[in-house]
C-alpha positions as CSV (number, residue, x, y, z in Angstrom):
1,X,0.1,37.4,-24.1
2,X,3.6,36.8,-22.9
3,X,2.6,37.2,-19.2
4,X,-0.1,34.5,-19.5
5,X,2.4,32.1,-21.0
6,X,4.9,32.8,-18.3
7,X,2.3,32.3,-15.6
8,X,1.1,29.1,-17.2
9,X,4.7,27.9,-17.5
10,X,5.1,28.5,-13.7
11,X,1.8,27.0,-12.5
12,X,1.9,23.7,-14.4
13,X,5.2,22.5,-13.0
14,X,4.1,23.6,-9.5
15,X,0.9,21.5,-9.8
16,X,2.9,18.5,-10.9
17,X,5.4,19.0,-8.0
18,X,2.6,19.5,-5.5
19,X,0.8,16.3,-6.7
20,X,3.9,14.1,-6.4
21,X,4.7,15.5,-2.9
22,X,1.1,14.8,-1.6
23,X,1.2,11.2,-3.0
24,X,4.5,10.4,-1.3
25,X,3.3,11.8,2.0
26,X,0.3,9.5,2.0
27,X,2.4,6.4,1.9
28,X,3.2,4.7,5.2
29,X,4.8,1.5,6.4
30,X,3.9,-0.8,9.2
31,X,5.0,-4.2,10.5
32,X,3.1,-6.9,12.3
33,X,1.6,-10.3,12.1
34,X,-1.1,-11.3,9.6
35,X,-4.2,-12.4,11.6
36,X,-6.5,-13.2,8.7
37,X,-6.7,-12.9,4.9
38,X,-9.5,-13.0,2.4
39,X,-8.8,-13.7,-1.3
40,X,-11.6,-12.2,-3.5
41,X,-10.0,-12.7,-7.0
42,X,-6.8,-14.2,-8.3
43,X,-5.3,-15.3,-11.7
44,X,-2.4,-17.1,-9.8
45,X,0.3,-14.9,-11.3
46,X,2.3,-12.3,-9.3
47,X,0.4,-9.1,-8.8
48,X,-3.0,-10.4,-10.1
49,X,-4.6,-11.3,-6.8
50,X,-6.8,-9.0,-4.7
51,X,-8.5,-9.2,-1.3
52,X,-8.1,-8.0,2.2
53,X,-5.9,-8.7,5.3
54,X,-6.0,-7.9,9.0
55,X,-2.6,-7.1,10.6
56,X,-1.9,-7.2,14.3
57,X,0.7,-4.5,15.1
58,X,2.1,-2.4,17.9
59,X,1.0,1.2,17.5
60,X,2.0,3.7,20.1
61,X,2.8,0.9,22.5
62,X,-0.6,-0.8,22.1
63,X,-1.4,-3.9,20.1
64,X,-4.0,-3.1,17.5
65,X,-5.7,-4.8,14.5
66,X,-5.5,-2.9,11.2
67,X,-7.4,-3.9,8.0
68,X,-6.0,-3.4,4.6
69,X,-7.4,-3.7,1.1
70,X,-5.0,-5.6,-1.2
71,X,-5.7,-4.6,-4.8
72,X,-4.4,-6.1,-8.0
73,X,-0.8,-4.9,-8.6
74,X,0.2,-5.2,-4.9
75,X,3.0,-7.7,-4.9
76,X,3.5,-10.1,-2.0
77,X,7.1,-11.2,-1.8
78,X,9.4,-13.3,0.5
79,X,12.9,-12.8,-0.6
80,X,13.0,-13.4,-4.3
81,X,9.8,-15.5,-4.3
82,X,6.2,-14.3,-4.9
83,X,3.4,-15.5,-2.5
84,X,-0.3,-15.7,-2.6
85,X,-2.3,-13.8,-0.1
86,X,-3.7,-16.8,1.9
87,X,-0.2,-18.2,2.3
88,X,0.9,-15.3,4.5
89,X,-1.6,-15.8,7.3
90,X,0.4,-16.0,10.6
91,X,3.5,-14.5,9.0
92,X,5.3,-11.3,10.1
93,X,5.2,-8.8,7.3
94,X,6.1,-5.2,6.4
95,X,3.4,-3.5,4.4
96,X,3.7,-0.2,2.5
97,X,0.3,1.4,2.1
98,X,-1.5,4.6,1.5
99,X,-4.6,6.0,3.1
100,X,-7.4,6.8,0.7
101,X,-10.2,9.3,1.2
102,X,-12.5,8.0,4.0
103,X,-9.5,6.3,5.8
104,X,-9.3,3.1,3.7
105,X,-5.8,1.6,3.9
106,X,-4.6,0.2,0.5
107,X,-1.5,-2.0,0.3
108,X,1.1,-1.0,-2.3
109,X,3.5,-3.9,-1.4
110,X,3.8,-6.6,1.1
111,X,7.1,-8.2,2.2
112,X,7.1,-11.4,4.3
113,X,9.9,-11.2,7.0
114,X,12.1,-14.3,7.4
């Protein structure tokens, strides 16, 4: 009995540690110019809007367009102010995102550059 408890006490923390490491490895950051946005739902409060955006960015020396899903909870900020997704079209932004299964890129936060 004691051996089972000791093994369980070792495995559970390792699973927790492994889960947190894989989550942080999946997050990436990219900068570029917002080419288009699409607002699908919004309550007009920070973090309540969702939609998509297309970013034009230099990747490995080439200009490419990258699409992102913007879910509820992803804040769009410029300095201390919050912005709505359609208002950032044409802006230079930094976006922190994670890649989901199937390759979908999902925004975690969007910062509009001055």
